[in-house]
N, C-alpha and C positions, 0 to 999 in steps of 0.2 A: 134773730136779724139782729147783727151788731149795731149801735145806734152810732151818729156822727162824732158824739163823745168819747164813746169806749176808741174808736180811730182815731183821733186827734189825741188820745194817752196811748194809745200804741203807736201812734209815730212818735212824740216827744220821748217815749219809753226805748224807743229803738235811736234814738239821738240825731233827728232828721231835725234839722234847724227847720223853721217857719219863716215865711216871708215876711219884708216889713225891714229887711236889713239896707243899708245906704252902701250907694255905688262904689265900688271898690273895699269891700267887705266881702266876705268868704262865705259861702255856705257847704257843707258837707255830708257825707250819706257814706256808708260802709258800703263796698263792690258788691258783697252780697245783699244787702236790701235794693241797691239799684237793681239787678239782677230779676229780685223778686218781686219789683213792683213794674219792672219794662215787663216781666213775664205775665202776670197780672193785668196790664192795659192789653196784652194783644187777646188773651182768654176774653176780656170785656168785648173786642173786638168781635170774636170769634162766636160766642152767645149771642150780641147782641144781633148779628146779621143770620145768622140760625135759625133763631127763634122769631124775628121779624119775617123771615122769605115766605112764606105761605099768604102773606098779605099784602106784598109789593106790588104797590098801584092800582088794588081792588078799589080803595076808599079815595079818592078824589074829591079834595074839597069838604071832607067829610071826616068829623069824628068816629074811629071803629068801633062798633057796639062791643061795649066788654063783655058778651057772651060771644062774640064772633071772634074774640083773642084766642090764640093756642093756646095750650096749657103747655109750660116747659118741663120735659123731659130731658135727665143727663145726657140719654144716648144721642140727644137733637145736636150734641159739642159738635160730633164729626159729620156735621150736613154742610159745613162750611168752605170744605177745601177746593170747592171749584167756583166760591164768589169774587168777583169782580172787585170788590170792597179790597179785598185780600192779595190777589193776584199782582193787580196791576203796581200797588207801592212796594212789592215784592220783586221787580223790576228795577226801580227805581236804586233799593236796597243792594241791587246787585251791580247795577254800574258804577253804585260808591264803593262798593268791594273790589272790583276788578281795577278800576280806573283810579280809585283812590279819590280823598274826599274831594280833589282840587276837579274832576270831571268836570268837564266842557259840559255846555250846554248845546253844542252838537254832538257829541259823544252820545249824550244822555235822549238827543232825538234818534239818533242812529238806533240805538237798544230800543226804545221803545216802536221806533219803525219795525223793527225786526221782532218784535211780538207775537205772538201767534193764536193767542185768545181773541174770543167775540168781544167788542164793543158796542156802546152805544154813546149817543148825545154828544158833547164836546170830546171825548175819548177820541171818539171815532171819527169827527171829524181831524181833531188833531192829528189823528195819527195818515189818514189817509192825506192829509196836506205833506207829512213827512214822507211818504210813499211817493208823493209825486215831484218832490225835490223841493218844496216850500219848507226851508230852513226853518229854525225857532229864532227868535222870538215871533216871525210871521205867521208860523203854523198856529198861533192862537188868536192871530190881532181880528177883529172881526170882518176885514174886508174878506178874508178866506176862510172865517169860521161861522158859522150862524149862531151858534149855541154859545157865546164866552164865558156868561153867567150860570153855566149850567152848576151842577150839583159837584160834577165829578172830583177836582181836585180837594174838594173839601171831604168827599169820602174816602181820600186815599193820601192824603197829608200826614197821618198817625204817624210814620213811621219817623216823621222828621222831629216830632217831640220826643217820642221815645227813645230815640239815640242820640239826644240832649238834654238830660234833665240841668232845670235851672238856668239851662240856655237859650233863651227866645231867639235869642239873633239867630242860631242853624235855621230856626224853622222859616225864617224871614229868607234869611239867605237861599235855601233849599227850594221854597215856593219860588223866588226868583230863576231859578234854573230849570225845576222837576214840573211846578204849576204853569210854567209859560210854554211847555208843551201844548196843552191842550186850553188853557182858561184865561182870560182876560179881565183886568178890573177886578170887581167883586167875586167872579167866581175863582182868581186867584188868591184875594184877598182871604176867601173862607177856607182855605185851606193853610193860612199861614194863619189865621185866627185858634182852628183846630190845632196844630200843630205846639203852638205856644201854649196854648191852655194845659198839654199833656208836659210841656217841660216846669209848669206850675206844678203838676198834682204831684209830684215828687217830694214835694216838698210841703203841703197844702192842703185841706181838707176841705175847706170853705166854699163851695160851690161860686159864691159871689166872689171872693178875692180870685178865685182861678179863671174866671168869665173876664176880670178885670185886666187879669195877665196877658189873655189875647187878646183885650183889646187894645191895650198899649201897642201888639204888634202890627196895627193895621191903620190906614188913613184915617185920620178921625174924622172928615169929610166924605167917606165914602157912604153909600146907602146902608151896606152890611154894616158898617160901626154903628149909623144910625139903629137899625134892627136890634143889636146888641143893647144898645142903651134903652130902647123903648123894651125890652125883656124884663131886663135888670131894674126899671123905674114900674112897670107892672105888677110883680113880682113883690116890690117894696109897698108897693101900694093895696096888694090884695089881701086876702084870706087862706089864700092856699087854692081858692080854685083854678085849674091848670087850665079846664073846661072856659072859662070866661077870658082867660088869657090868650087862648086859642082863636075864639071869635074875634078878640081883638087883632091878633096876628091878620087873619083873615079880610077883616074889614080894610085895614092900613095896607099889606105886603102881598094881598090877592086881588081885590078889587079895586084900589085903588091904581092908575094906570101909569098915574108918576113913578111907580115903582113896579110896574112890569116891561119896562124900556130894556131891550135885549133879552128879555126874559122869554125861555122856551115853555111855557108854562109851568107844569106841575114839578118840571125838575130844576126851580130856582133854585139857586144856592142860598137865598137869604131866608124864602121860605121853609126850608127844608133844616137851614140852619138854628131858625128859632126853636124847630121841634126837636133839634139836639138840648137847644137849651132850655125848653120843658121840661124834660126828664129829668136835665142835673138840678134845676132851682125848684121842681115840685115833688121831686122822688125823696127827698129827706134823709139821702144818704144811702137807701136801700137798695140795691141791684136788682132784684125784684120788680119794685114799682117804678125804677128809675127808667127800664128797659121797656115795661109795658105803656108808660106815658109816651114816650118820645115815639112808640110804636102807634099805639094807639091815635095818635095826631094825624096818621093817614101818609099820601100820597108815597114818598120814597121810602114807607114805613120797614123796609129793612137795614137800610143803610145809616137811617139816624139811631134808631137805638143801637148800631154798631159803636157810633162816633161817640153819647152819652156813656154808655157803657164801658166802654174803653178808659175814657177820663177817669169815673167813680173807683172804676178795680184799679186802675194805677193807685188812686191814693190807698187805698187799700189792702194792696200785696197780695201776692199768689197766696200762702201760708193762711192768710185770715179770711179766705173766700168761704161761704157757705159752700160745703161739701157737693152739693146739687151743681155747683159751675167749675170747680176744679180738680171734678173726676171724670176718669171716660174717656180722654184724650185719644184719640192715637197717634202715639207721638211718634211713631213712624213712618205713617203715611206724607206723602209731597205733596205739596200745597200745588192747585194744578199749574204748569207751566210754567212753575218754577225750580230752582237748584238746592229747594230748601223743604226738609220735616221741621217739626216743630223745634227740636235740640239746636240744630244747626241755626234755626232762625235766630232764637235765641244769642246762641255767642256770637255769630255775624255782630246781633245790634249792639252787644257787649264793646265788640272789635271797634267798630266806629266811634262809639261813644266816649273809648279811649284817645281817639284820634282828633275828635271833635275840641274833648277837652284840654288837647295841649294844645290844638290851636287856639284856643281863645283865653288861654292864660293861666289854664289849671294845672293841675299837677296830682299825682295817687302819691298818698303817703300812705304809713303803719302806724297804726295805734299799737299801744303798749301790750295787746295780745296778739300781734305780729298782721292783723287782719288788714287787708288792703282798705283804703280811704279814700273815695273821689271828692277833691278840695276845689271849690267851682266857684271863681270871681263871680260877685255881683255886678250887672252890666246888663243897663236899661235896652232893650232892642231900640233898633232906627228904621222906621218903615219903608215899605216901598214908597216910591212916589203915587200921586193921585191921578187914576186912571178913568174915565168912563166909556162904557161899554157899548156905549148910545151915542157919544161924542168921541170915537175913539184918535190918539195922534198918529202921526203919521206912520207909514207900514218902514220896516228896516231896508227892505229889499234884500232881504236874505235868501238867496239860494244853495243847497249842496253842491259841493263842486264833483267834477267826472267822478274824483277819486273817493270820494262819501259816498257817492249813488250808489257805486258800485260793490260797499259794505251792506249795502240794504238787498236784503235776500228774496224779503218778502215784497210780493207785489198784491196790486188792490185786489183782489181775487178772493171769492167765496172759496170755502175750502169743495175742493172737487172740481173747480171751473175747468181746468187744464185739462185733465183725463175728459171731460165732458166734452169738451172741442176738439180734442185728438178723436175722438172717436167715432164726433160728429162730421167733421172735414178734417179729414188727414192733413196734413202740411200745414193748419193755420196755427196761432197762437191768437192769446187773447187779454186784453190789456183793460184794467180800470173797469172793471163791474160791479158794480151795486153789490147789496144784499137783499135790497125788498125784492118781493112777488117770487119768493126760492128760486133763483137761478139755476139751470141745469137742463139735463133733458128730460123729454117727456114721451113717452111711446107713442103716443097721439095728440092732437092739437085742433079743434076746428078743422076734422074732415081727411088731416095730412099725418100719416104714421113719421115718428122719428124726429121729433122736434127740439130744436135748443133756443131756450130762453136766456137773453142777455135784457141787462138793466143796465144803467146810466150811472156812475159812481155817484155823480151829487147833480145838484143844479146847473152846473157849469162844463162836467165833464161827461162826455160821452163816454159809453164802451166800445173799445177797437177789436175788433177781428183781423188779424193784419196775416199777408205771406209772401216770400218774396218768391218771384216766379220766374221764370226765362220763357219769355215769348217766342216762338219757333219762326224763323225766318221763311218768306212765301207763301204763310198759311194767315190764315184769316181768322183770327182769335176774338172768340166773346166771351164776357164774364157776367152769366144769367144770373140772377139773386132770386127767389122768391122767400117774402118775408111778409109776415103779419104782424097785424097791432093789435093790442087787448081792445073788446069791445067798450071797454069803458077811457079807452083814452087812445093817444098818438104820439108821434113821435117825427123826426127827420133820418130817413138816408141819407148820409154822406158817403160816395166815395170819393178817395185820394188816391192818386197813382204816384208814388214819388215826393209825395207830402203837396202834391196840387190838385185839388180839389176838381173834379169833373163832373159833378154830379151833388147836386143835393134836391133831394124831395121829401114833401109830407109822406107818412105812410099812415092815411088816416081814412076815414067813411068814402071822403070824397077822390081820393085815388085809387083805394084798395078795389078794384071793381069785381075783383072773386070774392063775395063776400068779404072776409078780413084780409084777404091776401092782395098783397102787389106782385105782380111779375117785372121786372126790370134786367135789361138786358145793357152793355156799356161794350163798345165796341173798343178793343185794344190792338187792332190788325195796325195803326199808325206806328205802335212801338214796338211791331215786328224784329226779331233779331236781339231784344236789349233784354238784359235780367233790370224787373220793377219789383217795385216795395207794393203792396196793394192794402189797402186798410178800407175797411166797412166797418160806418162808424153809426151805431145806436145814439142817437144825439136829442137831448133831452128838449123840448120847447114850453112846458106848463109846468112839467114835476106833478101829473095826476096819469097813473099806470101809464108807466111808458115804455111798458119790456118790450122787446124786439121777440117775434116767434119765428126764429128762422127754419125755413122748411128746406130750401136746396142753396146750395152755394156751389158752383160750376165754373172749371176755364174750360173751356170747346172751341177746339181748330180744325179746321177744314180746309 
């Protein structure tokens, strides 16, 4: 196992300058060495998330027992290709690659809205808002997003430092562009902090200095910065007992309500960010120990070691990693939902790093052997303004234009729902269906066969079944609906005709007189001879088991 002193010697031997330079001076790194370290940063993410994946959220507010920690096997390196820690940030890289490093936040939002992978927490809320037409920065605003301080951008901001060696301002600026798609306040600062640590890790091996570099990139008065300062102080005052530091974190950042405002429980960025730092501060530069400590802290125990290992591995470099981490990766395999295999990923990062280098006043020179060298100006970062997720500023009233909405091809639907609706009720379409309670067709439910389950998209947005229909002249036409509620929940059935609400009725034990089923008819005869749009809405009322079970949707004329 390589010690930190050896690593520092290697860094100096490679001609890599350390931090401590004044603004206006330059840092230099050979492009070959940049690629080696950037490649190691990605391997650290991959190894950390693959190793920790079996433990994710199985230990909440508890340290994972040592004997429950999985043993690392080199072949596990290939278990990360479908992890959201990786494929989400590659969406951001793709936007930068396709539209340039000045890609707008609105285009970034369109690209994220068009992503096809599963998401959770702030990512899911932000993408849902984007698909509904709520453009950034409002897509992450607490008015529309109930988990702004979640871990999401923290776990997918690694790219922003890996393409910005010694350029922490890039991590800050990219946080404002991509982090604002889903996070606000501490949630966004967490990602900016992680990105700035990576930027520093190309030139520094001391974890304290790396962490302080990250701290300089976020607002001093945010709670996330307070957590970072606490972690540094506790490490300075402690004897190396990471479990004692864990207990201090638990007492302050989990049990004190002051630090749980706008928090989504165990997915809060501050507590999980502390576990990233736990690995860096108590891992002693050892790749295995760093991953194990960050993982054993629990909660999001695959994401946290992914971040700590990514930063540490960047300091080490790919060629100097232990063989159990830098061998065995299937480099031709494509990361899920992305355009990249590993070699393409490394190449696009170098391409973007060159562009950001030029943008920030740097240059590429050749040394005496003809080798390319990045010459990077030393500039302190300017943090984003302070925002509090529990006391947010005003919304921007930002909405996508019709032309922008036309570019968003993914609806807010679980996979297979369009096909399920087409089979259950030909001619009807579906919009804004949430993923809860496994929507789709059921062969039978509560005594009925061929039942369609839908679920509201979120607490405000009902799931809509819609159809345009021509009503015949001179005939009595009736819309007949048979719909059920879950035994543990209820919802409101809304019927709209050409956008006008003509019925709103609870589907609950009080109204469903046939067990869990309600039969409802709506007379459409006054609209005879017209083309109308019908909408049936599964509208949430209390956010508890609010699925609708549709047994029949029929339009009858006589």
